[in-house]
C-alpha positions in Angstrom: -17.2 -17.5 7.1 -21.0 -16.3 7.4 -22.6 -17.7 4.4 -26.1 -15.7 3.4 -28.9 -17.1 1.2 -30.7 -14.9 -0.9 -33.7 -15.9 0.7 -32.4 -14.5 3.7 -30.7 -11.7 2.5 -33.9 -9.2 2.5 -35.0 -10.0 6.0 -31.2 -10.5 7.6 -30.8 -6.7 5.9 -33.9 -5.1 7.3 -32.5 -6.6 11.0 -29.2 -5.5 10.5 -30.0 -1.8 10.5 -33.0 -2.2 13.1 -30.1 -3.6 15.3 -27.4 -1.0 14.2 -26.0 -3.0 11.2 -24.7 -6.2 13.3 -26.2 -9.9 13.4 -27.3 -11.0 16.4 -26.8 -14.5 18.0 -30.5 -15.0 17.9 -30.2 -14.5 14.3 -27.4 -17.4 13.4 -29.6 -19.6 15.5 -32.5 -19.0 14.0 -32.0 -20.5 10.2 -31.3 -17.3 8.1 -28.2 -17.3 8.3 -26.3 -20.4 7.0 -22.9 -21.4 9.1 -20.7 -24.3 6.7 -19.3 -26.5 8.5 -15.7 -26.4 9.4 -15.6 -22.9 8.7 -15.7 -20.5 11.4 -17.9 -17.2 11.7 -17.4 -13.4 13.0 -19.4 -11.2 14.1 -19.2 -8.2 11.7 -18.2 -4.5 13.6 -20.6 -1.8 13.8 -19.1 0.2 10.3 -18.4 3.9 10.9 -19.4 6.8 8.4 -16.0 7.2 7.1 -14.3 7.8 4.0 -11.3 6.5 3.1 -9.6 10.1 4.2 -11.4 9.2 7.5 -9.9 6.2 7.8 -7.0 6.2 6.8 -5.9 9.4 7.8 -7.0 8.9 11.0 -4.2 8.9 14.0 -4.9 5.5 15.2 -7.7 2.8 13.1 -8.4 0.7 16.5 -10.4 0.9 19.3 -11.2 -1.1 22.4 -13.5 -3.7 20.7 -11.3 -3.9 17.6 -8.7 -6.1 18.9 -10.2 -9.4 17.1 -11.0 -7.4 13.8 -8.1 -8.5 10.8 -10.1 -6.2 8.3 -7.6 -3.7 5.9 -10.7 -1.9 4.6 -14.1 -0.9 6.4 -17.1 -0.2 4.4 -19.7 2.0 4.4 -23.3 0.0 5.3 -25.5 2.7 5.4 -25.8 4.4 1.7 -24.6 8.3 1.9 -27.5 10.5 0.4 -25.3 13.3 -1.0 -23.6 11.0 -3.0 -24.4 10.8 -6.3 -21.2 8.9 -7.9 -18.3 7.1 -6.8 -14.6 7.5 -9.0 -13.6 4.6 -11.2 -10.4 4.9 -10.3 -10.2 5.2 -6.8 -13.7 4.3 -5.3 -13.7 7.3 -3.4 -17.4 8.7 -3.3 -18.0 12.5 -4.7 -21.3 14.7 -4.9 -23.3 14.6 -8.1 -22.6 18.2 -8.8 -18.8 17.5 -9.3 -17.4 16.4 -12.6 -13.8 15.3 -11.3 -13.2 13.3 -8.2 -11.9 15.6 -5.5 -9.3 13.0 -4.7 -7.4 11.7 -7.5 -9.3 14.5 -10.2 -10.5 11.6 -12.2 -13.3 12.6 -15.2 -16.9 10.5 -13.4 -16.9 9.2 -17.1 -13.4 8.4 -17.3 -12.4 5.8 -20.3 -9.7 4.3 -17.9 -11.4 0.8 -18.4 -11.2 1.2 -21.7 -7.1 2.7 -22.6 -6.0 2.2 -19.0 -3.9 5.0 -17.9 -3.5 6.3 -21.4 -6.8 7.5 -21.1 -7.4 11.1 -20.4 -7.5 12.0 -16.7 -9.7 15.1 -17.6 -12.4 14.6 -19.9 -14.4 11.7 -21.8 -14.7 10.1 -25.2 -11.1 11.6 -26.4 -9.4 8.5 -26.8 -5.8 7.9 -25.6 -3.6 11.2 -24.1 -0.8 9.1 -25.9 -0.2 5.9 -27.7 2.9 4.6 -27.7 5.0 3.0 -30.3 4.6 -0.7 -31.1 7.9 -2.2 -30.5 8.9 -4.6 -32.9 11.3 -7.9 -32.8 9.3 -9.8 -30.6 5.7 -11.7 -30.9 3.4 -14.3 -28.6 5.5 -16.9 -31.2 8.9 -15.5 -30.1 8.6 -13.6 -26.8 10.2 -14.6 -23.5 7.3 -13.4 -21.4 4.4 -14.8 -20.5 1.4 -13.5 -19.1 -1.2 -15.3 -17.3 -5.0 -13.9 -17.2 -8.5 -15.2 -17.7 -11.6 -13.3 -18.0 -13.4 -15.6 -15.7 -11.4 -13.9 -12.5 -13.5 -11.2 -13.1 -16.7 -13.2 -11.8 -15.0 -12.9 -8.5 -16.9 -9.8 -6.6 -19.0 -8.6 -3.9 -22.7 -9.5 -4.2 -24.2 -6.7 -2.3 -24.2 -3.3 -3.7 -22.6 -0.9 -0.8 -22.5 2.9 -1.2 -18.7 2.4 -0.9 -17.2 0.0 -3.5 -15.1 -2.8 -2.3 -11.6 -1.6 -3.6 -10.5 -5.2 -4.6 -13.0 -5.0 -7.6 -12.8 -6.9 -11.2 -12.2 -3.0 -12.8 -8.4 -3.9 -11.3 -8.1 -6.6 -13.9 -9.7 -4.9 -16.8 -7.7 -1.1 -16.2 -4.5 -3.3 -16.1 -5.3 -4.9 -19.3 -6.6 -2.1 -20.9 -3.0 -0.4 -20.5 -1.5 -3.3 -21.7 -3.8 -3.9 -25.0 -3.3 -0.2 -25.6 0.1 -0.6 -25.3 0.6 -3.2 -28.0 2.2 -5.5 -24.8 -0.3 -7.9 -24.3 -1.8 -9.4 -26.5 0.5 -8.3 -29.0 4.3 -9.2 -27.7 3.7 -11.4 -24.6 2.5 -15.2 -24.7 -0.4 -16.0 -23.6 -0.7 -19.0 -20.8 -3.9 -21.2 -20.8 -5.5 -20.8 -17.7 -6.7 -24.3 -15.8 -8.1 -25.0 -12.2 -5.4 -25.9 -9.6 -6.2 -29.1 -8.2 -7.2 -30.2 -4.7 -4.1 -32.2 -4.1 -1.8 -28.9 -5.6 -3.6 -26.3 -3.1 -3.0 -29.1 0.0 0.9 -28.3 -0.9 0.2 -25.3 0.9 -3.2 -24.7 2.5 -5.2 -27.3 5.0 -7.5 -29.5 3.4 -10.5 -27.8 6.0 -9.3 -24.8 4.2 -9.9 -25.5 0.6 -13.3 -27.3 1.6 -14.2 -23.9 3.0 -13.5 -21.9 0.0 -15.0 -24.6 -2.1 -18.1 -24.4 -0.2 -18.9 -20.7 -1.3 -19.9 -21.8 -4.7 -22.6 -22.8 -2.8 -24.0 -19.6 -1.9 -24.7 -16.3 -3.2 -22.5 -14.7 -1.7 -20.2 -15.0 1.8 -17.6 -13.8 4.4 -14.9 -15.1 5.4 -13.8 -11.6 7.5 -16.2 -8.2 7.2 -13.7 -7.3 4.0 -13.1 -10.5 2.5 -15.6 -11.7 0.6 -16.8 -14.1 -1.8 -19.6 -15.2 -4.3 -20.5 -18.1 -6.1 -17.6 -17.6 -8.8 -15.0 -16.7 -6.3 -14.0 -20.7 -5.4 -13.0 -21.2 -9.2 -11.5 -17.8 -9.6 -9.5 -18.5 -6.9 -8.2 -22.3 -8.2 -7.6 -19.9 -11.6 -5.2 -18.2 -10.1 -3.7 -20.1 -8.3 -3.8 -22.7 -11.2 -2.4 -19.9 -13.6 0.6 -18.9 -11.0 1.6 -22.8 -10.8 2.0 -23.1 -14.4 4.0 -20.0 -15.0 6.6 -21.4 -12.8 6.8 -24.1 -14.5 7.0 -22.8 -17.3 10.0 -20.4 -16.5 11.5 -22.7 -14.3 11.9 -25.5 -17.2 12.9 -22.5 -19.8 10.1 -22.8 -22.0 9.2 -18.8 -21.2 12.1 -16.7 -19.8 9.6 -14.9 -17.4 6.2 -13.9 -16.8 3.5 -11.8 -15.1 0.1 -13.4 -13.4 -2.5 -10.8 -14.1 -4.9 -13.0 -11.4 -7.0 -12.1 -9.1 -7.8 -13.1 -5.9 -4.7 -11.5 -4.3 -3.3 -14.1 -2.0 0.0 -13.1 0.4 -2.3 -12.6 3.3 -4.1 -16.3 3.4 -2.4 -18.5 5.6 -2.0 -22.2 5.7 -5.5 -22.2 7.4 -7.7 -19.2 6.9 -8.4 -16.4 4.2 -8.2 -13.1 5.0 -7.3 -9.3 4.0 -8.9 -10.1 0.5 -7.1 -13.5 -0.5 -8.5 -17.0 -0.4 -5.4 -18.9 -1.7 -2.3 -18.2 -1.4 -0.6 -18.4 -5.4 2.9 -17.0 -4.4 3.3 -20.1 -2.0 1.4 -22.6 -4.4 4.2 -21.2 -7.3 7.3 -21.3 -5.1 6.6 -25.1 -4.3 5.6 -26.2 -7.7 8.9 -24.9 -9.2 10.6 -26.8 -6.6 8.6 -29.7 -7.3 9.8 -29.3 -10.8 13.6 -28.8 -9.5 14.4 -25.6 -7.8 16.2 -25.8 -5.0 15.8 -22.5 -3.7 13.2 -19.9 -4.0 13.2 -15.9 -3.1 9.9 -14.6 -3.0 10.0 -10.5 -2.4 6.9 -9.0 -1.6 6.2 -5.4 -2.1 3.0 -5.1 -1.2 2.3 -1.9 1.1 0.7 -4.8 3.7 2.7 -7.4 5.2 2.3 -10.9 3.8 1.4 -12.6 6.9 0.4 -15.4 5.1 3.4 -16.1 3.2 5.6 -15.9 6.0 3.3 -18.2 8.0 3.9 -20.6 5.7 7.3 -20.6 4.8 8.6 -19.1 8.3 10.3 -22.3 9.1 11.3 -23.6 5.5 14.9 -22.8 4.9 14.9 -23.6 0.9 12.3 -20.4 0.4 13.7 -16.8 1.7 11.1 -14.2 2.1 11.8 -10.7 2.0 8.7 -7.7 2.7 8.9 -4.6 2.3 5.9 -2.9 3.9 4.4 0.0 6.3 4.2 -1.7 9.7 4.4 1.5 11.9 5.0 -0.6 15.2 1.9 -2.9 14.4 -0.3 -0.1 13.8 -0.8 -0.9 9.9 -2.7 -3.8 8.6 -2.2 -6.8 8.9 -0.1 -6.1 12.0 2.8 -8.3 11.6 5.9 -8.1 9.8 8.4 -6.5 12.7 12.0 -6.6 11.6 12.7 -8.8 14.4 10.5 -11.4 13.0 13.2 -13.5 10.8 12.1 -17.1 10.9 12.0 -19.9 13.1 12.7 -23.5 14.2 16.2 -23.9 12.3 14.8 -21.2 9.5 16.4 -17.8 11.5 17.2 -15.6 8.5 15.2 -16.6 6.2 12.5 -14.4 6.7 13.6 -10.8 6.1 11.0 -8.1 7.2 11.9 -4.5 6.1 8.9 -2.5 8.3 8.8 1.3 7.5 8.1 3.1 10.0 5.7 5.6 8.5 3.6 6.8 4.7 4.7 8.1 2.3 7.6 6.5 1.4 8.9 6.4 -2.4 11.1 5.4 -4.6 14.6 6.6 -3.2 13.5 4.5 0.2 12.8 1.2 -1.6 15.5 1.3 -3.9 18.0 1.9 -1.2 16.5 -0.6 0.9 17.1 -3.0 -2.8 20.6 -2.0 -2.6 21.4 -2.7 1.2 18.6 -5.4 2.0 17.4 -7.1 -0.8 19.9 -7.5 -3.2 23.1 -8.4 -0.8 21.1 -11.1 1.2 19.2 -12.4 -2.2 22.6 -12.5 -3.8 23.9 -14.9 -0.9 20.8 -16.9 -0.6 21.9 -17.3 -4.5 17.9 -18.4 -5.5 17.3 -20.8 -8.5 14.0 -19.1 -8.9 12.5 -15.8 -8.2 8.9 -14.4 -7.3 7.4 -11.5 -6.8 4.1 -10.5 -4.8 3.4 -7.8 -6.6 0.9 -5.2 -4.5 1.3 -1.9 -6.4 -1.0 -0.1 -3.4 2.5 1.6 -2.7 2.2 3.2 -5.8 1.5 7.1 -5.7 -2.2 7.8 -5.4 -3.2 4.8 -3.7 -6.1 5.0 -1.4 -5.0 2.1 1.1 -1.6 2.4 0.9 -0.2 6.4 1.0 3.0 5.9 -0.2 4.7 7.0 -3.1 6.0 4.9 -5.4 6.4 5.5 -9.1 6.1 3.1 -12.6 9.9 4.0 -12.9 10.5 2.5 -9.1 8.6 -0.2 -9.7 10.5 -0.8 -13.2 13.9 -0.3 -11.6 12.9 -2.5 -8.8 12.3 -5.6 -11.6 15.2 -4.7 -13.2 17.5 -5.2 -10.3 15.8 -8.7 -9.2 16.0 -9.8 -12.9 19.6 -10.1 -12.6 19.5 -12.8 -10.1 19.4 -16.8 -10.9 19.6 -15.9 -15.1 15.9 -14.0 -15.0 13.9 -16.6 -14.0 11.3 -14.4 -12.4 7.5 -14.9 -11.8 5.3 -11.3 -11.0 2.3 -12.3 -9.3 -0.7 -9.4 -9.1 -1.2 -9.1 -5.2 -3.0 -5.3 -4.3 -3.3 -2.2 -5.7 -6.7 -0.1 -6.2 -5.7 3.1 -8.1 -7.1 2.0 -11.4 -4.1 4.8 -13.3 -1.8 3.9 -10.8 -1.8 -0.5 -11.1 -2.0 -0.4 -14.7 1.0 2.2 -15.4 3.0 0.2 -12.9 2.0 -3.3 -14.1 2.6 -2.0 -17.9 5.9 -0.9 -16.5 7.4 -3.9 -14.7 6.0 -5.9 -18.3 8.0 -3.8 -19.9 11.1 -4.5 -18.6 10.6 -7.9 -18.1 10.1 -7.8 -21.5 14.4 -6.6 -22.0 13.3 -3.1 -22.2 15.2 -0.4 -20.0 13.4 1.0 -16.7 12.1 4.5 -18.3 13.2 7.6 -16.4 15.9 5.9 -14.8 16.5 6.6 -10.8 20.0 7.7 -9.8 22.0 4.8 -8.7 23.4 6.8 -5.7 20.4 7.8 -3.6 19.5 9.6 -0.1 16.5 7.7 1.6 14.4 9.6 3.8 15.9 9.6 7.4 12.9 7.6 8.3 13.8 4.7 6.0 17.4 4.9 6.2 16.7 4.2 10.0 14.3 1.2 8.9 17.7 -0.3 7.0 19.7 0.2 9.7 17.4 -1.3 12.1 17.3 -4.4 9.6 21.1 -4.7 9.2 21.5 -4.8 12.6 18.9 -7.7 12.9 19.4 -9.7 9.9 23.6 -9.8 10.0 23.7 -11.9 12.9 22.7 -14.6 10.2 24.3 -12.9 7.0 27.8 -11.6 7.8 28.3 -10.1 4.5 25.7 -7.5 6.3 27.9 -6.5 8.3 30.5 -4.2 6.5 27.9 -2.6 4.8 26.3 -2.1 8.3 29.2 -0.2 9.6 29.4 2.4 6.4 25.6 3.3 7.1 25.7 3.8 10.4 28.8 6.1 10.2 27.3 7.9 7.4 23.6 8.0 9.7 26.2 9.4 12.8 27.3 11.8 10.2 23.8 13.2 9.0 22.6 13.2 12.5 26.1 15.6 13.3 25.0 17.8 10.4 21.4 17.8 11.0 22.1 18.9 15.1 24.8 21.5 13.4 22.3 22.6 11.4 20.0 23.5 13.9 22.6 25.1 16.1 23.6 27.2 13.3 19.7 27.9 13.0 19.5 28.7 16.9 22.6 31.0 16.8 21.3 32.6 13.8 18.0 33.2 15.4 19.7 34.4 18.6 21.6 37.0 16.7 18.7 38.2 15.2 16.7 38.3 18.3 19.6 40.4 19.9 19.5 42.8 17.4 16.3 43.1 17.7 16.6 43.8 21.0 18.8 46.2 21.0 16.4 48.0 18.7 13.8 47.5 20.9 15.7 48.9 23.4 17.3 52.0 21.7 13.8 52.8 20.8 12.2 52.8 24.4 15.2 54.8 25.4 14.6 57.8 22.6 10.8 57.3 23.4 11.7 57.6 27.4 13.8 60.5 26.7 11.3 62.4 24.2 8.4 61.9 27.0 10.8 63.2 29.9 11.6 66.2 27.7 8.1 66.5 27.1 6.9 66.9 30.7 9.6 68.5 31.6 8.3 71.3 29.1 5.1 71.0 29.8 5.7 71.4 34.2 7.9 74.6 32.8 5.2 75.8 31.0 3.1 75.3 34.1 5.2 76.9 36.3 5.2 80.1 33.6 1.7 80.9 34.0 0.9 84.7 35.4 1.0 85.0 39.0 -3.0 86.0 38.5 -4.1 83.1 37.9 -3.4 82.0 41.6 -6.2 83.2 42.5 -8.7 81.2 40.9 -6.4 78.2 41.6 -5.4 77.4 38.1 -1.9 76.8 38.9 -3.0 74.0 41.3 -5.2 72.0 38.8 -2.8 72.0 36.2 0.0 70.5 38.3 -2.7 67.7 39.6 -3.4 67.5 36.1 
């Protein structure tokens, strides 16, 4: 972790620009930059002038010098002259003469931070586009759903002002809170949980004392970085302790029956934070803390379902040798080329806990509701039911949502609410949903609201069909996972055989369609060829006829023309 003081920031920034944006080793040694004890330093990579479209639309994100860089997001270091405003919804840079974001369509003066996803996308100061009916029957005093939130977590933000705002920003919580307030959900229908800072002893159930101390050390500096994309300011350590403390207390409240379920509206996120490291915007692993606190309260078996678009490498590392915690993650993987690169289907756990780590690694972007519901039906729920948990935790990143600039997938609020409903049938509904990623404010606020409504007992809106056909890539991924996991969960074998048969039938039908198309094209081609040949024959016949007539005309030239060689000249022509 590189820690920089205010006194050195101006000179350090000046030298960075003179050296192409990278601090040199001499700068680290001359006292201008302080390195906290017990914390590793890392040299930042020179970042290119790239937008999110360039970064995430490129064929590859890594070059030869990137092998040791674990960044999920690379900020633009040098200000771009033509950029006058950044979209509040998706952070994309826009020229000043544009009124709507050219990526997400959000108005440059959107009220999304005031009304959440109910704010108009297309105009300003117009109030919410629709105000939902306030459902009766529950109040904070009688509610069975608790929400954990504290405004002090908004103080965690990137200190340095850059041309491209950091995607993990305080506005994420503001937008979700605004949506819940506009819908009358929270405050209103949910029970608030008082926040407390988690203790060092509780954190050490998950992390090393060196890691806990490293995070705490950041409070002594105006800003610091664990990795090039994982920042901290002087308030970040407390925000991380508050987030973990809320998750711990919600787990206790839910498992002991004081409330039925809960939602942790917290940041910084946590599922990338491992035993001894912070990365991927994450400082402490909130889900892992909640799981172990629930076990301390009496839960024998805990299920963690992680639907964040990125693999929760930190959570997997913490529990990969633990048979009492089942970790299931659905994420983009693409053969290890999608951040953080872990989470292949064959990563199943170690040292006697094989099968207690289940990865559903999507092979491409664009996966949507049908793929996730299909995976839930054939992988998540069958394994979870066989595991029979006492407590369920959802690492709820909403960056697989439609419109997210990092995830580039297509899950809708209806998809998230349906998955929440499916998990709610386990262990009597004792479930804690913890916010992880998600960087499009409209997407995360609408998705989080939909999930909390299901926790409150409402049926998912726009119910998705139970029998749904996934994409071919999604079906192939699920088959690969079943083929690996049925060694540890034998009940999957029947489902695997059935799906394999359906997959083979699908391939045969696809090949048949291709063959029919080929034959149809071939027949059409033959018809066209026949037409062309007939046309050529007609054309040749017509040409020959004309030539014959021309020759006849030539030889009928009066004999008198022979004296002036006109006949010979015409024949030559």
